[in-house]
N, C-alpha and C positions, 0 to 999 in steps of 0.2 A: 816306867809307868806302873802304878799299882792300882788295882781295881778291887773294890769290895762289892759284892752282890748279895742281896737278900731277897728271897721270895717268901711271902707268907699268905695266909688266907686260903681261898679255894674251898671246895666242898669238904675235903678231909682236913683242912687247916694244917697241912704238913708244911713245916718251914724248911727252907733250903738256903744254906749259906755257902759262899765261895769267895775266897780272896786269892789274888795272884799278882805276883810281880812279873812283869813281862820279861825281865832279865832271866827268869827261871824257865821260860818257855823255849821250845825249839824255835829255830829261825823261821820256819814256815808258820807256826802258830803266832809268833810274835808279830810277823809282818801282817798276817791276817787280822789280828786284834787291832793293830795300829790303823789299818785301813778302815775297819769297821767303826772305830772311834772317830776318825777324821770324817768319814762319810755321814755319821750321825749328827755332826754339829753339836756334840755333847756339851761343850762349854757354853754354848749359846742357848741351851734349853733352860726353862725356868726351874727353880728348885722344887716346886710342887706343881703337878698338873692335876687339877681337881676333876673328879668324875661327877656327873649329875647324880643326885640322890636316888636311892632305890636299887642300886646294883648289889646283888647278893651273891655270895659264893664265888667271888672273883679273886684272882691273885692280885696282891699288892707287891710292888717292887721298889727297892731302894738300891741305887747304884752310886757309889762314890769313887771318883777317879782322881788320882794325884799324879801330876806330870809336870816336869820342869818348874817346880815351885808353885804350881797352881793346884787348887783343890776345888772340886765341885761335886755336889750331891743332887740327884734328881729322884723324886719320889712320885709314883703314879700307880694306877692300877691298869689291868689289862684292857679295860674298856676305852681308855684314853691314851694308849701307847702310841706315840708319834711314829708315823710310817718310817721315817729315817732311822729310828732307834730299833726297829724290829730285828734287823739282821744281827746287831750287837746283842740284843736280848736273847735271841736264839743261840748264839755262840756261848753266852754266859750260862744259859740253862743247860746246854749240852755238856759243857765242861764241869759244871757244878754236879751234875748227876754222875759223871764219870769219876769224879774225885773221891 
């Protein structure tokens, strides 16, 4: 499984990018990542989750996942982040900052 993560916007407009192939992770991280992806229902989410107009200084996210011949991208901002996706988003943010 390969995941690309992009975070942009926010008050300081600082961009954060992170890509990882799960084969390169420790067994613990790989298992955790797979569980978070499965729990999020990622492949069932729409490609774009639109926020109501007027949100300023919020983070925008783009996550692309490739797994078993499937590829799916989801774009959204922090005001409309699906609850099931938040644990995966937190994992990606933490690993992106540590990279």
